[in-house]
N, C-alpha and C positions, 0 to 999 in steps of 0.2 A: 504494500500500500504506500510505502514511503516514497517510491519513485513517482508514481502516478499523481501524487498530491504534492510533490515537491517538498516533502518532509513536513507538511503542515498537519497531516493526520497520521496517527499511529493507533496502536491497540488501546491506549489509555485516553484517547480523545473523547471529548464530550459529543454525544450524538447530534446535538444542535449545531456544533461546529461542522460536522460532516454534512448535515443538511444544507447549511449555508454555503459551503464550498461547492456542493453539487448544484445548488440553485444559481450560483454565480457562474458556473461552468468551469471545467478543468482547463488549465493552461495547456496549450498544445505542445510547448517545449517539454513540459513534464510528461505529458501523455506519450509523446514520441520517445522520450528517454525510457519510459516504461516499456514501450514496444520493443525497443532495441535491447533492453535488459532481458526481456523474455526470449529474444532471438527469433521472433516471429516475422514472417514476411508481411508486407503491407496488406495484401488481400486477406490473409487469415486474421490479422488483427482487426482490420476494418469490419469484417464479417462478425467477429466475436463481440464487438461493441454495437453492432446493429446498423452499420452503414456500408458504403461501398468505397473502394479506393479513390475514386474521383472526388467524392464528397469529402473524404478524409483529407486528401491533398489540398482541397479548397480551403478547409479550415487552417491547414498548415501554412499555405502560401499567403493567406490573408491575415495570419497571426491572430485568428479569432479563437475565443474559448469555445469549447464544445457546448452543444445544446444541453439542456437539463437531462433529457433522456439519454443522450450519448455519454454524458458525464456520469450519470448514475450507473450505466452499464460498465463503463471503464472502471469506476470505483468498485463495483461488485466483482469485476474480473480481477482487480488488484487484491481484493480480500481473498478470493478463491486461490489466486496464485500464492499468496502468503501461506495459506493452509497447506496447499499441495506441495510447495517447495520445501516447507518444513518437514512434511512426511517423507518425500522422496530424497531429501537432503541436498538436492541441487536442481537447477533449471533443466539441465540436459536430461536427467532421469525423468523429470516430470514431462518434458516434451516427448520423450520416447514413449512413455505410457499413454499420453494423449493421442499419439499417432499409431497406436497398436489396437487392432480390433479386439473386442471383448464380448463375451456372452452377456455380461451385465448390460451391455448397450446394444443388444440385438445383433451381435457380430459386426457392428459398426465401430468406428474409432470414436473415443470420447470427444475429441475436438469437434466432431459434427454437431454436438449438442450444446456447445459452450455459448452460443449466441442468444439463449433464452434463459429466463429466470428458472424455469423448471429444469432445463438442461444443466445449468450451473449447480442447482440443488442436487441433481442426480449425480453429478461428478463429485461434489462434496461428500455425499452419502457413500459413494463407492470408495473414496479414499478413506473415509471414516471406517468403513467395513474392513478395508485392508489393514488398518492400524490395529484392528481387533482379531486379525488372523483369517478373515474370510477372503476368498479369492474373488477377484472382480474380472 
């Protein structure tokens, strides 16, 4: 979460601060830093936060903050990434898992589902299950 919010938000942050940050829109420099930190290509990242590469690049080139919806999606993605990277111990292992088909995801790759609230919840639950020894 740290990179996406430029260090403003962390686990001990007040939820009202999080809401204010989302309503004001996430800064594109921070969001782009987060994308690079994840080592995701532009298309995958844009899809994950609910937009397309063209619109994402428009925000970037115009130095605009993301819309409330895209900010909230990026914020939720950052929260999910924190949980998953903590479990998998590094970004590379999480990315490998995200791109490996799983029965838990109907033989699809988990990354397929990351662009929706329900999909992010499913991923979080799968990782939570893994931490308790269930296979995903």
